[in-house]
DSSP file (Angstrom, degrees, kcal/mol; ACC not computed):
  #  RESIDUE AA STRUCTURE BP1 BP2  ACC     N-H-->O    O-->H-N    N-H-->O    O-->H-N    TCO  KAPPA ALPHA  PHI   PSI    X-CA   Y-CA   Z-CA
    1    1 A M     >        0   0    0      0, 0.0     4,-3.0     0, 0.0     5,-0.2   0.000 360.0 360.0 360.0 -39.9   41.0  -45.0  -36.2
    2    2 A L  H  >  +     0   0    0      2,-0.2     4,-1.6     1,-0.2    73,-0.1   0.873 360.0  53.0 -67.1 -31.4   41.4  -45.5  -39.9
    3    3 A F  H  > S+     0   0    0      2,-0.2     4,-1.6     1,-0.2    -1,-0.2   0.921 110.3  46.6 -60.1 -48.8   38.1  -43.5  -40.4
    4    4 A V  H  > S+     0   0    0      1,-0.2     4,-2.0     2,-0.2    -2,-0.2   0.893 109.9  54.3 -65.7 -39.5   39.4  -40.7  -38.3
    5    5 A A  H  X S+     0   0    0     -4,-3.0     4,-1.5     1,-0.2    -1,-0.2   0.859 104.0  57.3 -58.6 -33.1   42.7  -40.8  -40.3
    6    6 A G  H  X S+     0   0    0     -4,-1.6     4,-1.4     1,-0.2    -2,-0.2   0.933 110.9  39.7 -67.8 -46.7   40.7  -40.4  -43.5
    7    7 A F  H  X S+     0   0    0     -4,-1.6     4,-2.3     1,-0.2    -1,-0.2   0.761 111.0  60.0 -77.8 -20.0   39.1  -37.2  -42.5
    8    8 A T  H  X S+     0   0    0     -4,-2.0     4,-2.0     2,-0.2    -1,-0.2   0.844 104.6  49.1 -67.8 -33.0   42.3  -36.0  -41.0
    9    9 A V  H  X S+     0   0    0     -4,-1.5     4,-2.0     2,-0.2    -2,-0.2   0.850 110.9  51.1 -70.8 -36.9   44.0  -36.2  -44.3
   10   10 A V  H  X S+     0   0    0     -4,-1.4     4,-2.1     2,-0.2    -2,-0.2   0.924 112.2  45.0 -66.0 -45.2   41.1  -34.3  -45.9
   11   11 A F  H  X S+     0   0    0     -4,-2.3     4,-2.3     2,-0.2    -2,-0.2   0.887 112.1  52.4 -70.0 -36.5   41.2  -31.5  -43.4
   12   12 A G  H  X S+     0   0    0     -4,-2.0     4,-2.2     2,-0.2    -1,-0.2   0.889 109.8  49.3 -64.7 -37.1   45.1  -31.4  -43.6
   13   13 A A  H  X S+     0   0    0     -4,-2.0     4,-2.9     2,-0.2    -2,-0.2   0.880 108.7  53.6 -65.5 -39.0   44.7  -31.1  -47.4
   14   14 A I  H  X S+     0   0    0     -4,-2.1     4,-2.8     2,-0.2    -2,-0.2   0.956 108.6  49.2 -55.8 -54.1   42.2  -28.3  -46.9
   15   15 A L  H  X S+     0   0    0     -4,-2.3     4,-1.9     2,-0.2    -2,-0.2   0.904 113.6  45.4 -52.9 -51.1   44.6  -26.4  -44.7
   16   16 A T  H  X S+     0   0    0     -4,-2.2     4,-2.1     1,-0.2    -1,-0.2   0.915 113.2  51.3 -63.5 -45.0   47.4  -26.8  -47.3
   17   17 A G  H  X S+     0   0    0     -4,-2.9     4,-3.1     1,-0.2    -2,-0.2   0.871 107.3  52.5 -58.3 -41.1   45.0  -25.8  -50.0
   18   18 A V  H  X S+     0   0    0     -4,-2.8     4,-2.6     2,-0.2    -1,-0.2   0.918 109.9  48.0 -62.5 -42.8   43.9  -22.7  -48.1
   19   19 A V  H  X S+     0   0    0     -4,-1.9     4,-1.3     2,-0.2    -2,-0.2   0.895 116.4  43.6 -68.8 -38.3   47.5  -21.5  -47.6
   20   20 A W  H  X S+     0   0    0     -4,-2.1     4,-2.1     2,-0.2    -2,-0.2   0.913 113.4  51.6 -68.1 -44.9   48.3  -22.1  -51.3
   21   21 A L  H  X S+     0   0    0     -4,-3.1     4,-2.9     1,-0.2     5,-0.2   0.869 105.9  54.9 -62.5 -39.7   45.0  -20.6  -52.5
   22   22 A A  H  X S+     0   0    0     -4,-2.6     4,-1.8     1,-0.2    -1,-0.2   0.904 110.0  46.2 -59.4 -41.4   45.6  -17.4  -50.4
   23   23 A D  H  X S+     0   0    0     -4,-1.3     4,-1.8     1,-0.2    -2,-0.2   0.912 114.7  47.9 -70.2 -39.7   48.9  -16.8  -52.1
   24   24 A A  H  X S+     0   0    0     -4,-2.1     4,-1.3     1,-0.2    -2,-0.2   0.884 110.7  51.3 -69.5 -38.2   47.4  -17.5  -55.6
   25   25 A L  H  < S+     0   0    0     -4,-2.9    -1,-0.2     1,-0.2    -2,-0.2   0.909 109.4  49.4 -62.2 -43.0   44.4  -15.2  -55.0
   26   26 A V  H >< S+     0   0    0     -4,-1.8     3,-0.8     1,-0.2    -1,-0.2   0.881 112.3  48.3 -64.7 -39.8   46.6  -12.3  -53.9
   27   27 A A  H 3< S+     0   0    0     -4,-1.8    -1,-0.2     1,-0.2    -2,-0.2   0.733 121.8  33.5 -76.4 -20.4   48.8  -12.7  -57.0
   28   28 A N  T 3X S+     0   0    0     -4,-1.3     4,-2.3    -3,-0.2    -1,-0.2  -0.099  75.6 130.9-122.8  32.7   46.0  -12.9  -59.5
   29   29 A E  H <> S+     0   0    0     -3,-0.8     4,-1.9     1,-0.2     5,-0.1   0.894  72.2  48.9 -63.2 -43.3   43.4  -10.6  -57.9
   30   30 A A  H  > S+     0   0    0      2,-0.2     4,-1.5     1,-0.2    -1,-0.2   0.899 114.5  45.2 -60.6 -42.7   42.5   -8.5  -61.0
   31   31 A T  H  > S+     0   0    0      1,-0.2     4,-2.7     2,-0.2     5,-0.2   0.928 112.2  52.3 -69.2 -45.5   42.0  -11.6  -63.3
   32   32 A L  H  X S+     0   0    0     -4,-2.3     4,-2.8     1,-0.2    -1,-0.2   0.844 104.4  56.1 -63.8 -34.3   40.0  -13.3  -60.6
   33   33 A Q  H  X S+     0   0    0     -4,-1.9     4,-1.6    -5,-0.2    -1,-0.2   0.930 111.3  43.6 -62.2 -43.5   37.7  -10.3  -60.3
   34   34 A R  H  X S+     0   0    0     -4,-1.5     4,-2.0     2,-0.2    -2,-0.2   0.954 116.5  47.0 -63.7 -50.5   36.9  -10.4  -64.1
   35   35 A V  H  X S+     0   0    0     -4,-2.7     4,-2.4     1,-0.2    -2,-0.2   0.884 110.9  52.6 -61.1 -38.5   36.4  -14.2  -64.0
   36   36 A G  H  X S+     0   0    0     -4,-2.8     4,-2.0    -5,-0.2    -1,-0.2   0.852 106.4  52.8 -66.9 -33.7   34.3  -14.0  -60.9
   37   37 A G  H  X S+     0   0    0     -4,-1.6     4,-2.1     2,-0.2    -2,-0.2   0.912 110.9  47.6 -64.4 -43.6   32.0  -11.5  -62.6
   38   38 A V  H  X S+     0   0    0     -4,-2.0     4,-2.4     2,-0.2    -2,-0.2   0.902 111.7  49.6 -63.1 -43.6   31.5  -13.8  -65.6
   39   39 A V  H  X S+     0   0    0     -4,-2.4     4,-2.5     1,-0.2    -2,-0.2   0.902 109.4  52.4 -64.5 -39.7   30.8  -16.8  -63.3
   40   40 A M  H  X S+     0   0    0     -4,-2.0     4,-2.4     2,-0.2    -2,-0.2   0.916 110.5  47.6 -61.3 -44.7   28.2  -14.7  -61.4
   41   41 A I  H  X S+     0   0    0     -4,-2.1     4,-2.4     2,-0.2    -2,-0.2   0.930 113.4  47.5 -61.4 -45.4   26.4  -13.8  -64.6
   42   42 A V  H  X S+     0   0    0     -4,-2.4     4,-2.3     1,-0.2    -2,-0.2   0.923 113.0  48.3 -64.1 -45.4   26.4  -17.4  -65.9
   43   43 A M  H  X S+     0   0    0     -4,-2.5     4,-2.6     2,-0.2    -1,-0.2   0.901 110.0  53.4 -63.6 -41.0   25.1  -18.7  -62.4
   44   44 A G  H  X S+     0   0    0     -4,-2.4     4,-2.1     1,-0.2    -1,-0.2   0.928 110.5  46.6 -61.3 -44.1   22.4  -16.0  -62.4
   45   45 A L  H  <>S+     0   0    0     -4,-2.4     5,-2.5     1,-0.2     6,-0.7   0.888 113.5  48.4 -63.7 -36.2   21.2  -17.1  -65.9
   46   46 A A  H ><5S+     0   0    0     -4,-2.3     3,-1.0     4,-0.2    -2,-0.2   0.901 108.5  55.1 -66.8 -39.7   21.3  -20.7  -64.8
   47   47 A F  H 3<5S+     0   0    0     -4,-2.6    -2,-0.2     1,-0.3    -1,-0.2   0.896 108.2  47.2 -61.6 -45.4   19.4  -19.8  -61.6
   48   48 A V  T 3<5S-     0   0    0     -4,-2.1    -1,-0.3    -5,-0.1    -2,-0.2   0.474 122.6-105.3 -82.5   1.7   16.5  -18.2  -63.5
   49   49 A G  T < 5S+     0   0    0     -3,-1.0    -3,-0.2    -4,-0.4    -2,-0.1   0.599  86.6 120.1  96.7  10.2   16.4  -21.2  -65.9
   50   50 A L  S   <S+     0   0    0     -5,-2.5    -4,-0.2     1,-0.2     3,-0.1   0.577  76.2  48.3 -87.7 -11.2   18.0  -19.7  -69.0
   51   51 A L    >   +     0   0    0     -6,-0.7     3,-1.5    -5,-0.2    -1,-0.2  -0.717  64.6 173.1-125.6  80.5   20.8  -22.3  -69.1
   52   52 A P  G >  S+     0   0    0      0, 0.0     3,-1.8     0, 0.0     4,-0.2   0.764  72.3  71.0 -64.2 -23.5   19.2  -25.7  -68.6
   53   53 A V  G >  S+     0   0    0      1,-0.3     3,-0.7     2,-0.2    -7,-0.0   0.790  95.7  54.2 -59.6 -28.2   22.4  -27.6  -69.2
   54   54 A L  G <  S+     0   0    0     -3,-1.5    -1,-0.3     1,-0.2    -8,-0.0   0.460  98.9  65.3 -85.7   0.4   23.6  -26.3  -65.8
   55   55 A Q  G <  S+     0   0    0     -3,-1.8    -1,-0.2    -4,-0.2    -2,-0.2   0.354  74.4 112.9-103.4   5.8   20.5  -27.7  -64.1
   56   56 A R    <   -     0   0    0     -3,-0.7     2,-0.4    -4,-0.2    -3,-0.0  -0.372  52.9-148.5 -74.5 154.9   21.1  -31.3  -64.7
   57   57 A E        -     0   0    0     -2,-0.1     2,-0.4     2,-0.0    -2,-0.1  -0.975  12.7-175.8-126.7 142.4   21.9  -33.7  -61.8
   58   58 A K        -     0   0    0     -2,-0.4     2,-0.4     2,-0.0    -2,-0.0  -0.994   3.2-170.4-137.9 130.7   24.1  -36.7  -61.9
   59   59 A R        -     0   0    0     -2,-0.4     2,-0.6     2,-0.0    -2,-0.0  -0.949  14.3-143.8-123.6 142.7   24.6  -39.1  -59.2
   60   60 A V        -     0   0    0     -2,-0.4     2,-0.8     2,-0.1    -2,-0.0  -0.891   6.9-161.9-107.0 125.3   27.1  -41.9  -59.0
   61   61 A H        +     0   0    0     -2,-0.6     2,-0.5     2,-0.1    -2,-0.0  -0.688  30.2 151.6-108.5  77.7   25.9  -45.1  -57.1
   62   62 A W        -     0   0    0     -2,-0.8    -2,-0.1     2,-0.0     0, 0.0  -0.930  26.8-163.9-109.2 128.8   29.2  -46.9  -56.3
   63   63 A V        -     0   0    0     -2,-0.5     3,-0.1     3,-0.0    -2,-0.1  -0.941  14.3-143.7-114.7 109.8   29.3  -49.2  -53.4
   64   64 A P        -     0   0    0      0, 0.0     2,-0.1     0, 0.0     3,-0.1  -0.276  29.0 -95.7 -68.5 155.1   32.9  -50.0  -52.3
   65   65 A R        -     0   0    0      1,-0.1     5,-0.1     5,-0.0     2,-0.0  -0.421  45.0-105.5 -70.2 149.6   33.6  -53.5  -50.9
   66   66 A A        +     0   0    0     -3,-0.1     2,-0.2    -2,-0.1     3,-0.1  -0.294  66.3 103.5 -72.0 158.7   33.6  -53.8  -47.2
   67   67 A G  S >> S-     0   0    0      1,-0.1     3,-0.9    -3,-0.1     4,-0.6  -0.797  80.2 -75.1 149.7 171.2   36.8  -54.1  -45.4
   68   68 A V  T >4 S+     0   0    0      1,-0.2     3,-1.1    -2,-0.2    -1,-0.1   0.870 122.7  58.5 -65.2 -37.7   39.4  -52.2  -43.3
   69   69 A W  T 3> S+     0   0    0      1,-0.3     4,-0.7     2,-0.2    -1,-0.2   0.664  95.0  65.0 -68.3 -17.0   40.8  -50.3  -46.2
   70   70 A G  H <> S+     0   0    0     -3,-0.9     4,-3.1     1,-0.2    -1,-0.3   0.792  86.6  73.5 -69.6 -30.8   37.4  -48.9  -46.8
   71   71 A A  H <X S+     0   0    0     -3,-1.1     4,-2.8    -4,-0.6    -2,-0.2   0.896  95.7  46.2 -56.8 -47.6   37.5  -47.0  -43.5
   72   72 A P  H  > S+     0   0    0      0, 0.0     4,-2.5     0, 0.0    -1,-0.2   0.907 115.0  48.9 -62.0 -37.8   40.0  -44.3  -44.6
   73   73 A L  H  X S+     0   0    0     -4,-0.7     4,-2.5     2,-0.2     5,-0.2   0.929 111.1  49.0 -63.7 -46.0   38.0  -43.8  -47.8
   74   74 A L  H  X S+     0   0    0     -4,-3.1     4,-2.6     2,-0.2    -1,-0.2   0.913 111.7  50.7 -58.1 -45.6   34.8  -43.6  -45.8
   75   75 A G  H  X S+     0   0    0     -4,-2.8     4,-3.2     2,-0.2    -2,-0.2   0.900 110.6  49.2 -57.1 -45.1   36.5  -41.0  -43.5
   76   76 A A  H  X S+     0   0    0     -4,-2.5     4,-2.5     2,-0.2    -2,-0.2   0.915 111.7  46.7 -63.3 -45.0   37.7  -39.0  -46.4
   77   77 A V  H  X S+     0   0    0     -4,-2.5     4,-2.6     2,-0.2    -1,-0.2   0.892 113.1  50.7 -65.6 -38.7   34.3  -38.9  -48.1
   78   78 A F  H  X S+     0   0    0     -4,-2.6     4,-2.2    -5,-0.2    -2,-0.2   0.940 109.2  52.1 -63.1 -42.9   32.7  -38.0  -44.6
   79   79 A G  H  X S+     0   0    0     -4,-3.2     4,-1.0     1,-0.2    -2,-0.2   0.910 111.3  46.3 -60.8 -39.3   35.3  -35.2  -44.3
   80   80 A L  H  < S+     0   0    0     -4,-2.5     3,-0.3     1,-0.2    -1,-0.2   0.901 116.0  44.5 -65.7 -38.9   34.4  -33.9  -47.7
   81   81 A G  H  < S+     0   0    0     -4,-2.6     4,-0.2     1,-0.2    -2,-0.2   0.765 113.8  50.3 -73.2 -25.6   30.7  -34.1  -47.0
   82   82 A W  H >X S+     0   0    0     -4,-2.2     4,-2.1    -5,-0.2     3,-0.9   0.584  81.8  93.2 -92.4 -11.0   30.9  -32.6  -43.5
   83   83 A V  H 3X S+     0   0    0     -4,-1.0     4,-0.9    -3,-0.3    -1,-0.2   0.877  84.6  52.7 -53.8 -42.2   33.1  -29.5  -44.4
   84   84 A P  H 34 S+     0   0    0      0, 0.0    -1,-0.3     0, 0.0    -2,-0.1   0.869 110.9  48.3 -62.6 -30.4   30.0  -27.3  -44.9
   85   85 A C  H <4 S+     0   0    0     -3,-0.9    -2,-0.2    -4,-0.2     4,-0.2   0.862 123.9  29.3 -77.3 -36.2   28.7  -28.3  -41.4
   86   86 A I  H  X S+     0   0    0     -4,-2.1     4,-2.8     1,-0.1     5,-0.3   0.293  87.8 114.4-106.4   9.7   32.0  -27.7  -39.6
   87   87 A G  H  X S+     0   0    0     -4,-0.9     4,-3.2    -5,-0.3     5,-0.2   0.863  74.5  50.7 -48.2 -48.6   33.2  -25.0  -41.9
   88   88 A P  H  > S+     0   0    0      0, 0.0     4,-1.8     0, 0.0    -1,-0.2   0.916 114.3  43.6 -61.6 -42.9   33.1  -22.2  -39.3
   89   89 A T  H  > S+     0   0    0     -3,-0.3     4,-1.9     2,-0.2    -2,-0.2   0.910 115.9  46.9 -72.1 -41.8   35.0  -24.2  -36.8
   90   90 A L  H  X S+     0   0    0     -4,-2.8     4,-2.4     1,-0.2    -1,-0.2   0.896 110.8  53.4 -64.0 -39.6   37.6  -25.5  -39.3
   91   91 A A  H  X S+     0   0    0     -4,-3.2     4,-2.6    -5,-0.3    -2,-0.2   0.862 105.7  54.2 -64.4 -32.7   38.0  -21.9  -40.7
   92   92 A G  H  X S+     0   0    0     -4,-1.8     4,-2.2    -5,-0.2    -1,-0.2   0.874 108.9  48.1 -64.4 -37.9   38.7  -20.7  -37.2
   93   93 A V  H  X S+     0   0    0     -4,-1.9     4,-2.3     2,-0.2    -2,-0.2   0.914 114.1  46.6 -69.0 -37.6   41.5  -23.3  -36.8
   94   94 A V  H  X S+     0   0    0     -4,-2.4     4,-2.8     1,-0.2    -2,-0.2   0.902 112.6  49.8 -66.2 -42.0   42.9  -22.3  -40.2
   95   95 A A  H  X S+     0   0    0     -4,-2.6     4,-3.0     2,-0.2     5,-0.2   0.903 112.1  46.7 -68.8 -38.8   42.7  -18.7  -39.4
   96   96 A V  H  X S+     0   0    0     -4,-2.2     4,-1.7     2,-0.2    -1,-0.2   0.942 114.6  49.3 -62.7 -45.5   44.4  -19.2  -36.0
   97   97 A A  H  < S+     0   0    0     -4,-2.3     4,-0.2    -5,-0.2    -2,-0.2   0.916 119.3  36.9 -60.8 -44.2   47.1  -21.3  -37.8
   98   98 A A  H  < S+     0   0    0     -4,-2.8     3,-0.4     1,-0.2    -2,-0.2   0.870 119.7  46.5 -81.2 -33.4   47.6  -18.7  -40.5
   99   99 A G  H  < S+     0   0    0     -4,-3.0    -2,-0.2    -5,-0.2    -1,-0.2   0.634 104.9  55.1 -87.1 -17.3   47.3  -15.5  -38.3
  100  100 A T  S  < S-     0   0    0     -4,-1.7    -1,-0.2     1,-0.3    -2,-0.1   0.380  97.5-127.4-102.9   6.7   49.4  -16.3  -35.3
  101  101 A G        +     0   0    0     -3,-0.4    -1,-0.3    -4,-0.2    -2,-0.0  -0.291  65.8 122.8  79.3-170.7   52.7  -17.1  -36.9
  102  102 A G  S  > S-     0   0    0     -3,-0.1     4,-0.7     4,-0.1     3,-0.4   0.320  72.9-115.1  93.0  -5.8   54.6  -20.2  -36.2
  103  103 A G  H >>  -     0   0    0      1,-0.2     4,-1.2     2,-0.2     3,-0.5  -0.120  54.3 -43.8  74.5-169.5   54.7  -21.4  -39.9
  104  104 A S  H 3> S+     0   0    0      1,-0.2     4,-2.2     2,-0.2    -1,-0.2   0.720 128.4  68.7 -76.7 -17.6   53.1  -24.4  -41.4
  105  105 A L  H 3> S+     0   0    0     -3,-0.4     4,-2.4     2,-0.2    -1,-0.2   0.891 100.3  49.6 -62.3 -40.5   54.1  -26.7  -38.6
  106  106 A R  H <X S+     0   0    0     -4,-0.7     4,-2.8    -3,-0.5     5,-0.2   0.905 109.2  52.6 -66.2 -38.1   51.7  -24.8  -36.2
  107  107 A G  H  X S+     0   0    0     -4,-1.2     4,-2.2   -10,-0.2    -2,-0.2   0.904 110.5  47.4 -62.3 -41.1   49.0  -25.2  -38.8
  108  108 A V  H  X S+     0   0    0     -4,-2.2     4,-2.6     2,-0.2     5,-0.2   0.934 112.7  49.0 -64.0 -44.6   49.6  -29.0  -38.9
  109  109 A V  H  X S+     0   0    0     -4,-2.4     4,-2.7     1,-0.2    -2,-0.2   0.934 113.3  46.6 -61.2 -48.8   49.6  -29.3  -35.1
  110  110 A L  H  X S+     0   0    0     -4,-2.8     4,-2.2     1,-0.2    -1,-0.2   0.885 113.0  48.5 -66.3 -38.2   46.4  -27.4  -34.8
  111  111 A T  H  X S+     0   0    0     -4,-2.2     4,-2.2     2,-0.2    -1,-0.2   0.877 112.8  47.4 -66.0 -39.3   44.7  -29.3  -37.6
  112  112 A V  H  X S+     0   0    0     -4,-2.6     4,-2.2     2,-0.2    -2,-0.2   0.901 112.4  50.8 -69.7 -40.2   45.8  -32.7  -36.1
  113  113 A A  H  X S+     0   0    0     -4,-2.7     4,-2.1    -5,-0.2    -2,-0.2   0.911 111.6  48.3 -60.3 -42.0   44.6  -31.5  -32.6
  114  114 A Y  H  X S+     0   0    0     -4,-2.2     4,-2.1     1,-0.2    -2,-0.2   0.897 113.0  46.5 -63.7 -43.1   41.3  -30.5  -34.1
  115  115 A C  H  X S+     0   0    0     -4,-2.2     4,-2.4     2,-0.2    -1,-0.2   0.811 110.4  53.4 -68.7 -34.0   40.9  -33.8  -35.9
  116  116 A A  H  X S+     0   0    0     -4,-2.2     4,-1.9     2,-0.2    -2,-0.2   0.929 111.4  45.9 -65.2 -45.4   41.9  -35.7  -32.7
  117  117 A G  H  < S+     0   0    0     -4,-2.1    -2,-0.2     1,-0.2    -1,-0.2   0.872 116.9  44.8 -66.3 -39.7   39.2  -33.8  -30.8
  118  118 A L  H  < S+     0   0    0     -4,-2.1     4,-0.4    -5,-0.2    -1,-0.2   0.857 116.1  46.5 -74.2 -33.9   36.6  -34.5  -33.5
  119  119 A G  H  X S+     0   0    0     -4,-2.4     4,-2.3     1,-0.2     3,-0.5   0.733  92.3  79.7 -83.4 -19.6   37.6  -38.1  -34.0
  120  120 A L  H  X S+     0   0    0     -4,-1.9     4,-2.6     1,-0.2     5,-0.2   0.901  92.3  48.7 -55.0 -46.1   37.6  -39.1  -30.3
  121  121 A P  H  > S+     0   0    0      0, 0.0     4,-2.1     0, 0.0    -1,-0.2   0.821 109.5  53.4 -64.3 -26.9   33.9  -39.4  -30.0
  122  122 A F  H  > S+     0   0    0     -3,-0.5     4,-2.2    -4,-0.4    -2,-0.2   0.925 111.8  45.8 -69.7 -45.1   33.8  -41.6  -33.1
  123  123 A V  H  X S+     0   0    0     -4,-2.3     4,-2.3     2,-0.2     5,-0.2   0.927 113.9  48.2 -62.4 -45.8   36.5  -43.9  -31.6
  124  124 A L  H  X S+     0   0    0     -4,-2.6     4,-2.5     1,-0.2    -1,-0.2   0.885 112.4  48.9 -64.4 -39.0   34.7  -44.1  -28.2
  125  125 A I  H  X S+     0   0    0     -4,-2.1     4,-2.2     1,-0.2    -1,-0.2   0.887 110.1  52.1 -68.5 -37.0   31.4  -44.8  -29.9
  126  126 A A  H  X S+     0   0    0     -4,-2.2     4,-1.1     2,-0.2    -2,-0.2   0.886 112.8  44.7 -62.4 -42.1   33.1  -47.6  -31.9
  127  127 A L  H  X S+     0   0    0     -4,-2.3     4,-1.0     1,-0.2    -2,-0.2   0.883 114.4  48.5 -66.2 -38.3   34.5  -49.1  -28.8
  128  128 A G  H  X S+     0   0    0     -4,-2.5     4,-1.9     1,-0.2    -2,-0.2   0.820 102.9  63.2 -73.6 -28.8   31.3  -48.8  -27.0
  129  129 A A  H  X S+     0   0    0     -4,-2.2     4,-2.5     1,-0.2    -1,-0.2   0.871  99.2  54.5 -63.1 -36.4   29.3  -50.4  -29.9
  130  130 A S  H  X S+     0   0    0     -4,-1.1     4,-1.9     1,-0.2    -1,-0.2   0.898 110.4  45.5 -66.7 -35.7   31.2  -53.6  -29.5
  131  131 A R  H  X S+     0   0    0     -4,-1.0     4,-2.2     2,-0.2    -1,-0.2   0.835 110.9  53.2 -71.4 -28.6   30.1  -53.8  -25.9
  132  132 A A  H  X S+     0   0    0     -4,-1.9     4,-2.3     2,-0.2    -2,-0.2   0.894 107.7  51.2 -72.0 -40.3   26.6  -52.9  -26.8
  133  133 A V  H  X S+     0   0    0     -4,-2.5     4,-2.3     2,-0.2    -2,-0.2   0.921 110.0  49.5 -62.4 -43.9   26.5  -55.7  -29.4
  134  134 A R  H  X S+     0   0    0     -4,-1.9     4,-1.9     1,-0.2    -1,-0.2   0.913 111.5  49.5 -64.7 -41.1   27.7  -58.2  -26.8
  135  135 A A  H  X S+     0   0    0     -4,-2.2     4,-2.0     1,-0.2    -1,-0.2   0.867 110.4  49.7 -63.6 -36.1   25.0  -56.9  -24.3
  136  136 A L  H  X S+     0   0    0     -4,-2.3     4,-2.8     2,-0.2    -1,-0.2   0.875 106.3  56.4 -69.5 -36.2   22.3  -57.2  -26.9
  137  137 A G  H  X S+     0   0    0     -4,-2.3     4,-2.1     2,-0.2    -2,-0.2   0.911 107.1  49.0 -59.2 -42.1   23.5  -60.7  -27.7
  138  138 A W  H  X S+     0   0    0     -4,-1.9     4,-1.6     2,-0.2    -1,-0.2   0.926 112.5  48.4 -60.2 -45.3   23.0  -61.7  -23.9
  139  139 A L  H  < S+     0   0    0     -4,-2.0    -2,-0.2     1,-0.2    -1,-0.2   0.901 109.9  51.9 -64.8 -38.6   19.5  -60.1  -24.0
  140  140 A R  H >< S+     0   0    0     -4,-2.8     3,-1.1     1,-0.2     4,-0.2   0.916 110.6  48.4 -63.9 -43.9   18.6  -62.0  -27.2
  141  141 A R  H 3< S+     0   0    0     -4,-2.1    -1,-0.2     1,-0.3    -2,-0.2   0.766 119.1  39.2 -67.2 -25.8   19.7  -65.3  -25.6
  142  142 A H  T 3X S+     0   0    0     -4,-1.6     4,-1.9     1,-0.1    -1,-0.3  -0.017  77.9 118.7-113.6  29.1   17.7  -64.6  -22.5
  143  143 A T  H <> S+     0   0    0     -3,-1.1     4,-1.8     1,-0.2     5,-0.2   0.893  74.8  50.4 -64.2 -45.7   14.6  -63.0  -24.0
  144  144 A R  H  > S+     0   0    0     -4,-0.2     4,-1.3     1,-0.2     3,-0.2   0.944 111.9  46.6 -62.8 -46.6   12.2  -65.6  -22.8
  145  145 A R  H  4 S+     0   0    0      1,-0.2    -1,-0.2     2,-0.2    -2,-0.2   0.855 115.5  45.2 -62.4 -35.0   13.4  -65.5  -19.2
  146  146 A S  H  < S+     0   0    0     -4,-1.9    -1,-0.2    -7,-0.2    -2,-0.2   0.689 117.8  43.8 -82.2 -19.1   13.4  -61.7  -19.1
  147  147 A S  H  < S+     0   0    0     -4,-1.8    -2,-0.2    -3,-0.2    -1,-0.2   0.533  86.2 103.7-104.5  -5.6    9.9  -61.3  -20.7
  148  148 A S  S  < S-     0   0    0     -4,-1.3     3,-0.1    -5,-0.2    -4,-0.0  -0.484  80.3-102.4 -77.6 148.0    7.9  -63.9  -19.0
  149  149 A P        -     0   0    0      0, 0.0     2,-0.1     0, 0.0    -1,-0.1  -0.294  43.4 -99.4 -65.2 151.4    5.4  -62.8  -16.4
  150  150 A A        -     0   0    0      1,-0.1    -3,-0.0    -3,-0.1     0, 0.0  -0.464  40.1-121.3 -74.3 144.6    6.5  -63.3  -12.8
  151  151 A G              0   0    0     -2,-0.1    -1,-0.1     1,-0.1    -3,-0.0  -0.131 360.0 360.0 -80.6 179.3    5.1  -66.3  -11.1
  152  152 A P              0   0    0      0, 0.0    -1,-0.1     0, 0.0    -2,-0.1   0.508 360.0 360.0 -70.3 360.0    3.0  -66.5   -7.8
């Protein structure tokens, strides 16, 4: 549940950010067109290899301590990493929330409903995993009896 809460917070922040960003984009349209043009030129130069400083890669190898409080953090990181995969569906939720009226409360309700639907399989798998571990323990304890050939 804490894992699901982690990515729910991320998706809620995305919804809030999209609403804020839409307002900011409309208010600064001319400036953003110019800045966007410069960024496109720089990225094109980097793509063809003329700006090697933009082609470096840096990875952080940090392993958090195990524990219950790591679950929301893992869920948040999962949410951030999964946004490209579920982007179209999440964009549909955000578009429905923004386009149908009802204010920000409707957006929050739709986002929470979406996260509940997305998180339910994770919760069910977690509950089923504990049963599977117990069943595998029984099989491990009774391996000889279950794998020996049948007698005459």
